[in-house]
C-alpha positions in Angstrom: 8.8 7.4 -3.4 6.0 9.8 -2.6 5.1 11.4 0.7 1.8 13.1 1.6 2.7 15.9 4.0 -1.0 16.5 4.5 -1.6 13.0 5.8 -2.2 12.2 9.5 0.3 9.4 9.1 3.8 10.4 10.2 6.3 11.1 7.5 8.8 8.5 8.8 6.0 5.8 8.7 5.2 6.8 5.1 9.0 6.5 4.3 9.2 3.0 5.8 6.0 1.9 4.0 7.3 3.3 0.7 10.5 1.4 1.0 8.5 -1.7 1.9 6.4 -1.1 -1.3 9.6 -1.0 -3.3 10.8 -4.3 -1.9 7.4 -5.9 -2.5 7.3 -4.4 -6.0 10.8 -5.7 -6.9 12.5 -2.4 -7.1 14.7 -3.3 -4.2 15.9 -6.9 -4.0 17.1 -8.9 -1.1 20.9 -8.4 -0.6 20.9 -5.2 -2.6 21.7 -1.7 -1.2 18.7 0.2 0.1 18.2 3.9 -0.1 20.4 6.0 2.1 18.9 8.4 4.7 20.7 11.3 3.0 19.3 10.5 -0.5 15.8 10.1 1.0 16.1 13.3 2.9 17.3 15.2 -0.1 14.8 13.8 -2.6 11.8 14.2 -0.3 13.0 17.5 1.3 12.8 16.1 4.8 15.1 16.2 7.8 17.7 13.4 7.6 16.7 12.4 11.2 13.1 11.7 9.8 14.5 9.6 7.0 16.7 7.7 9.5 13.7 7.1 11.7 11.8 5.5 8.8 14.8 3.4 7.9 15.2 2.3 11.6 11.6 1.1 11.6 12.6 -1.4 8.9 15.8 -2.3 10.7 13.9 -3.2 13.9 11.6 -5.4 11.7 14.5 -7.2 10.2 13.8 -5.9 6.7 16.9 -3.8 6.4 20.3 -4.4 7.9 23.6 -2.6 8.1 26.3 -4.3 6.1 29.8 -3.8 7.3 31.7 -1.3 5.1 28.6 -0.2 3.2 25.1 1.2 3.6 21.9 -0.5 4.5 20.9 -3.5 2.5 17.7 -5.4 2.1 17.8 -8.4 4.4 17.5 -11.9 3.3 13.9 -13.1 3.8 12.6 -9.5 3.9 10.2 -10.0 1.0 8.5 -13.0 2.7 8.5 -11.2 6.0 6.7 -8.2 4.5 4.2 -10.2 2.5 3.3 -12.2 5.6 2.9 -9.1 7.7 0.7 -7.4 5.1 -1.4 -10.5 4.7 -2.0 -10.9 8.4 -2.2 -7.2 9.5 -2.7 -4.9 6.6 -5.3 -6.8 4.7 -7.2 -7.6 7.9 -7.4 -3.9 8.8 -8.7 -3.0 5.4 -11.3 -5.8 5.5 -12.5 -4.7 8.9 -12.9 -1.1 7.7 -14.7 -2.4 4.5 -17.1 -4.6 6.4 -17.8 -2.0 9.1 -18.6 0.6 6.4 -20.7 -1.9 4.4 -22.8 -2.8 7.5 -23.1 0.9 8.3 -24.6 1.7 4.9 -26.7 -1.5 4.7 -24.8 -3.5 2.1 -25.2 -7.2 2.2 -22.3 -9.6 2.4 -23.0 -10.8 -1.2 -23.0 -7.2 -2.5 -19.6 -6.7 -0.9 -18.2 -10.0 -2.2 -19.5 -9.1 -5.7 -17.8 -5.7 -5.7 -14.5 -7.3 -4.5 -14.8 -9.9 -7.3 -15.4 -7.2 -9.9 -12.4 -5.2 -8.7 -10.2 -8.3 -8.9 -11.4 -8.9 -12.5 -10.7 -5.3 -13.4 -7.2 -5.4 -11.9 -6.4 -8.7 -13.5 -7.5 -7.3 -16.9 -5.2 -4.3 -16.5 -2.2 -6.6 -15.6 -2.7 -8.7 -18.7 -2.6 -5.6 -21.0 
């Protein structure tokens, strides 16, 4: 988990997004224990309250849940919930930014689409290595 302290994005949001990334990437599986606020605070050198705030973002989204007698666990259905949210919100925001910038600099739709296709091919090639 990496945090950029120079970012305009609050640290607690970066923490919640990093945990989401670990769920999406398969490092944290549904039903398994999540990172504790004290471990996050210690490893990232942040206030435990900041770590707790990041965790609570995910609790409110139903991604993490408190399991009686243990720490936070990744909720059942968390992966699908995160994937759906990122498809609907995250990707749309990125596309809006991309299209706005392309229009601003005079790129055509076909140029943008070609660049996207080339990046897909490049990434697919790296995954097959």
